[in-house]
Backbone bond lengths (Angstrom), bond angles and torsions (degrees), N, CA, C in turn:
res aa  C-N    CA-C-N  psi(-1)  N-CA   C-N-CA  omega(-1)  CA-C   N-CA-C  phi
1 M - - - 1.478 - - 1.538 112.63 -
2 A 1.324 113.27 -41.19 1.511 117.91 -178.39 1.541 108.13 -65.91
3 A 1.346 117.55 -40.34 1.462 118.84 178.96 1.523 111.27 -64.11
4 A 1.318 118.22 -33.83 1.490 121.91 175.81 1.509 109.82 -64.51
5 L 1.313 116.38 -41.24 1.487 119.44 177.36 1.514 111.09 -61.66
6 R 1.310 116.45 -39.51 1.442 120.59 178.56 1.537 111.42 -63.79
7 D 1.380 113.09 -44.21 1.455 118.80 179.97 1.530 111.70 -66.54
8 N 1.323 115.74 -30.94 1.493 121.58 178.98 1.493 111.06 -74.89
9 G 1.311 115.93 -33.22 1.452 120.98 -178.67 1.489 114.26 91.95
10 F 1.341 119.44 4.71 1.426 122.05 177.90 1.500 109.38 -163.59
11 G 1.346 112.92 169.14 1.469 121.42 177.73 1.482 110.80 112.95
12 R 1.344 113.74 171.63 1.495 119.88 175.10 1.500 109.43 -144.22
13 L 1.283 113.12 149.79 1.470 122.21 -177.92 1.516 106.92 -120.29
14 V 1.277 116.29 122.26 1.483 122.16 175.75 1.520 107.18 -117.28
15 T 1.291 115.87 126.06 1.491 120.97 178.97 1.518 107.32 -127.32
16 T 1.308 114.01 153.55 1.439 120.45 178.03 1.540 110.60 -127.82
17 E 1.277 118.71 140.84 1.440 121.89 -178.83 1.540 107.44 -142.83
18 Q 1.322 114.24 127.47 1.499 120.49 179.73 1.494 110.28 -66.86
19 S 1.318 118.43 -42.67 1.422 123.09 -171.47 1.560 110.17 -81.98
20 A 1.371 115.60 123.32 1.485 118.83 -178.14 1.502 110.54 -65.24
21 S 1.351 118.52 -35.62 1.480 119.47 -179.09 1.507 111.21 -68.39
22 K 1.312 117.81 -38.68 1.502 122.70 177.65 1.536 110.49 -66.19
23 A 1.306 115.93 -41.84 1.489 121.49 179.30 1.500 107.85 -63.37
24 S 1.349 118.74 -43.89 1.461 121.69 -179.72 1.524 111.52 -64.59
25 R 1.338 116.49 -42.15 1.459 120.58 179.43 1.511 109.17 -65.56
26 A 1.293 120.93 -37.72 1.466 123.52 -178.41 1.543 107.61 -67.64
27 A 1.335 117.07 -41.39 1.446 121.04 176.93 1.537 110.79 -59.86
28 Q 1.298 117.55 -40.79 1.465 121.17 179.24 1.533 110.08 -65.83
29 H 1.294 117.87 -42.94 1.446 121.83 -179.55 1.562 109.42 -65.01
30 L 1.329 119.59 -39.85 1.418 121.44 179.26 1.510 111.46 -67.13
31 T 1.341 117.07 -37.95 1.427 121.50 178.53 1.587 109.32 -64.12
32 Q 1.347 115.00 -44.90 1.462 118.95 179.96 1.501 110.96 -62.84
33 A 1.307 118.45 -33.17 1.467 122.41 -178.86 1.488 111.19 -84.39
34 G 1.321 118.78 -4.99 1.478 121.45 -179.37 1.519 114.36 72.19
35 L 1.357 114.98 28.71 1.455 121.31 -177.05 1.511 113.57 -117.18
36 S 1.307 119.32 2.65 1.466 120.70 -172.04 1.517 112.11 -62.97
37 D 1.306 117.19 -23.59 1.508 118.54 -179.54 1.488 112.23 -71.70
38 L 1.344 118.21 -15.26 1.451 123.55 -177.41 1.510 115.16 -98.02
39 V 1.326 119.79 -6.47 1.413 124.98 -168.98 1.538 109.98 -128.58
40 E 1.316 113.81 130.30 1.479 120.11 172.01 1.494 108.32 -108.07
41 I 1.322 116.11 118.29 1.446 120.10 -178.36 1.552 105.73 -102.28
42 R 1.331 115.31 122.45 1.438 121.06 -179.63 1.545 106.90 -109.96
43 Q 1.363 114.58 109.87 1.387 118.58 -178.32 1.550 111.46 -85.92
44 G 1.299 115.63 130.01 1.496 121.71 176.36 1.498 110.68 134.63
45 D 1.285 116.41 -165.06 1.447 125.64 -176.17 1.546 109.76 -67.96
46 A 1.284 120.53 123.87 1.493 123.78 -178.27 1.504 111.22 -57.82
47 F 1.319 118.81 -31.77 1.461 119.27 -177.42 1.559 109.33 -66.22
48 Q 1.334 115.58 -29.56 1.444 119.18 177.56 1.548 112.96 -91.15
49 T 1.347 114.78 -44.29 1.480 117.19 -173.71 1.528 112.51 -68.54
50 L 1.381 116.00 -23.12 1.451 119.45 179.50 1.516 114.64 -105.39
51 S 1.337 114.84 8.53 1.461 118.65 -173.66 1.589 113.05 -62.38
52 A 1.269 118.20 -26.02 1.459 121.17 -176.28 1.517 113.30 -110.73
53 I 1.318 117.52 16.23 1.459 120.58 -178.67 1.534 112.48 -80.58
54 D 1.292 115.37 151.68 1.500 117.34 178.30 1.566 107.85 -146.81
55 G 1.357 112.26 163.74 1.480 116.30 178.92 1.480 115.42 64.70
56 V 1.313 117.29 45.89 1.503 121.59 178.87 1.495 109.48 -81.96
57 D 1.305 117.40 120.07 1.450 123.57 178.40 1.562 113.32 -96.23
58 L 1.365 114.62 -29.41 1.456 121.90 -179.76 1.508 106.21 -141.46
59 L 1.337 115.43 130.08 1.445 120.89 179.86 1.578 106.43 -125.67
60 L 1.313 117.24 119.22 1.453 122.01 179.29 1.546 106.07 -109.26
61 L 1.338 113.72 118.34 1.461 120.69 176.98 1.498 109.08 -101.19
62 D 1.308 117.40 118.43 1.451 122.17 -179.56 1.507 106.43 -155.29
63 G 1.289 116.78 80.48 1.454 122.50 -179.59 1.487 109.62 -159.37
64 W 1.341 115.27 -139.89 1.459 120.82 -179.44 1.501 108.67 -69.35
65 K 1.343 114.62 115.77 1.449 121.39 -170.29 1.537 115.43 -58.09
66 P 1.342 120.17 -42.73 1.466 119.22 179.43 1.538 112.92 -64.42
67 L 1.330 117.12 -12.36 1.464 116.89 -179.99 1.516 113.92 -95.94
68 Y 1.336 118.51 -2.04 1.509 119.60 -179.89 1.523 108.71 -56.87
69 L 1.309 118.73 -55.55 1.467 119.36 -176.52 1.480 114.92 -63.33
70 P 1.318 121.28 -47.12 1.482 117.69 176.48 1.496 115.22 -62.12
71 L 1.286 117.64 -32.38 1.465 120.98 178.35 1.531 109.97 -73.64
72 L 1.341 118.76 -42.94 1.430 120.79 174.97 1.493 112.53 -57.79
73 R 1.342 116.03 -44.92 1.458 120.53 -178.90 1.569 110.59 -63.10
74 Q 1.319 116.88 -39.30 1.434 120.02 177.15 1.529 111.11 -66.90
75 L 1.311 119.05 -35.17 1.471 120.06 -179.55 1.524 116.10 -85.58
76 E 1.325 117.23 -10.58 1.452 120.42 -176.14 1.544 113.39 -47.66
77 P 1.318 118.66 -45.17 1.503 117.78 -178.98 1.547 111.57 -61.31
78 A 1.318 117.54 -23.25 1.460 121.07 -176.97 1.506 114.01 -90.08
79 L 1.352 117.04 -8.78 1.453 122.30 -175.92 1.523 108.61 -75.05
80 S 1.349 115.37 130.59 1.448 121.35 176.59 1.557 107.15 -72.56
81 P 1.357 116.17 157.90 1.453 118.92 176.45 1.569 106.32 -63.32
82 G 1.323 116.28 133.28 1.468 121.68 -179.10 1.504 112.21 83.64
83 C 1.325 119.17 8.85 1.471 121.43 179.89 1.557 108.86 -54.92
84 L 1.314 114.03 137.33 1.468 121.39 174.48 1.533 108.72 -96.51
85 V 1.303 115.55 122.61 1.501 122.27 176.91 1.474 108.48 -110.38
86 I 1.358 114.61 124.76 1.497 121.28 -179.59 1.497 106.90 -117.80
87 A 1.328 112.99 122.92 1.500 117.60 177.22 1.506 107.81 -112.37
88 D 1.310 117.23 124.24 1.479 121.63 179.96 1.535 110.40 -81.40
89 D 1.344 115.98 158.05 1.414 126.42 175.26 1.482 115.67 64.81
90 A 1.364 116.00 32.36 1.458 123.90 -177.49 1.531 111.72 -64.99
91 I 1.306 118.86 -25.17 1.466 120.01 177.89 1.517 111.13 -98.21
92 S 1.288 118.25 -48.13 1.449 121.75 -174.04 1.540 111.36 -68.27
93 M 1.282 116.40 -28.96 1.490 121.22 -179.29 1.550 111.13 -119.23
94 S 1.318 115.47 29.70 1.472 117.36 -173.89 1.489 113.96 -58.09
95 E 1.286 117.72 -34.16 1.463 120.15 -178.70 1.563 109.62 -64.03
96 K 1.299 117.90 -43.07 1.472 121.02 179.82 1.507 109.73 -73.56
97 L 1.320 118.53 -20.34 1.461 122.04 -177.53 1.515 112.94 -98.00
98 M 1.344 118.35 4.09 1.462 120.06 -174.04 1.510 115.12 -54.42
99 P 1.353 117.80 -42.46 1.500 117.62 177.00 1.514 112.24 -62.71
100 Y 1.283 116.63 -42.78 1.477 121.58 178.60 1.525 108.81 -63.34
101 L 1.314 118.94 -52.70 1.429 121.75 -176.46 1.543 111.69 -60.98
102 A 1.329 116.88 -42.43 1.433 118.48 175.46 1.526 113.45 -59.36
103 Y 1.315 116.29 -37.75 1.466 120.60 -177.91 1.537 112.39 -70.12
104 V 1.345 117.17 -46.56 1.486 118.27 -179.65 1.523 111.32 -74.86
105 R 1.289 120.65 -20.32 1.447 122.36 -179.02 1.535 109.32 -88.02
106 D 1.287 119.89 -9.67 1.460 121.45 175.81 1.537 110.52 -88.57
107 V 1.295 117.17 107.36 1.435 121.09 -174.28 1.565 113.04 -57.83
108 A 1.327 116.30 -21.48 1.471 119.84 178.05 1.570 110.73 -65.90
109 N 1.308 115.94 -15.58 1.464 118.74 177.94 1.551 113.53 -91.25
110 G 1.334 115.66 -0.48 1.449 120.18 174.06 1.480 117.42 92.27
111 Y 1.355 117.43 16.99 1.428 121.48 -178.88 1.564 111.02 -120.46
112 I 1.312 115.47 147.14 1.424 121.88 161.42 1.483 107.85 -106.98
113 S 1.311 119.93 126.49 1.435 121.66 -168.80 1.503 113.58 -139.25
114 C 1.311 116.46 149.08 1.486 119.58 175.15 1.573 110.10 -155.34
115 E 1.298 111.95 151.68 1.475 120.48 179.58 1.508 108.91 -84.77
116 I 1.291 117.35 137.29 1.453 125.54 174.16 1.489 108.48 -113.54
117 P 1.353 119.18 115.69 1.476 120.51 -174.74 1.575 113.19 -82.40
118 L 1.280 117.62 62.61 1.446 122.95 174.35 1.501 108.44 -107.47
119 D 1.332 117.36 132.73 1.467 122.70 -179.60 1.525 111.03 46.58
120 D 1.357 115.93 -116.96 1.454 119.57 -177.72 1.490 112.74 -85.83
121 G 1.340 117.43 4.73 1.480 123.11 179.81 1.489 114.30 92.90
122 L 1.331 114.19 140.17 1.441 118.72 176.23 1.576 105.88 -127.33
123 E 1.272 115.95 145.98 1.471 121.86 170.96 1.531 105.50 -109.03
124 L 1.342 115.29 115.29 1.479 120.90 177.72 1.547 107.20 -100.82
125 S 1.299 114.63 126.11 1.464 121.98 -175.44 1.548 106.91 -131.17
126 I 1.302 115.43 138.88 1.502 119.57 174.84 1.532 104.23 -118.66
127 R 1.281 115.66 135.38 1.477 122.14 178.79 1.507 106.96 -103.51
């Protein structure tokens, strides 16, 4: 994603990681790839590290499955019109993701959503 931002010539990527060691490793990889200036890594709980974010155009959810829906609901005010929300493991972890999937698949909640059967499955939703 950071390389695509560089190719595009604009944008910002904000990521959050609970594990300090994973966040540190990610920062090292971004530095080695020459992309660290394009990515802000926020180490800690996503509910806290993303609490003041705004203007989200793309949201990728790939973490603790029961937290997808509560985090999405918290971030909804920050989602830009037409925001693309991608949820990983929509097929392989569908049972754990049922509340999330039911929410984004209900048009009353403001999303158009579909399952993409790649690898463990993706749920693509547009707000």
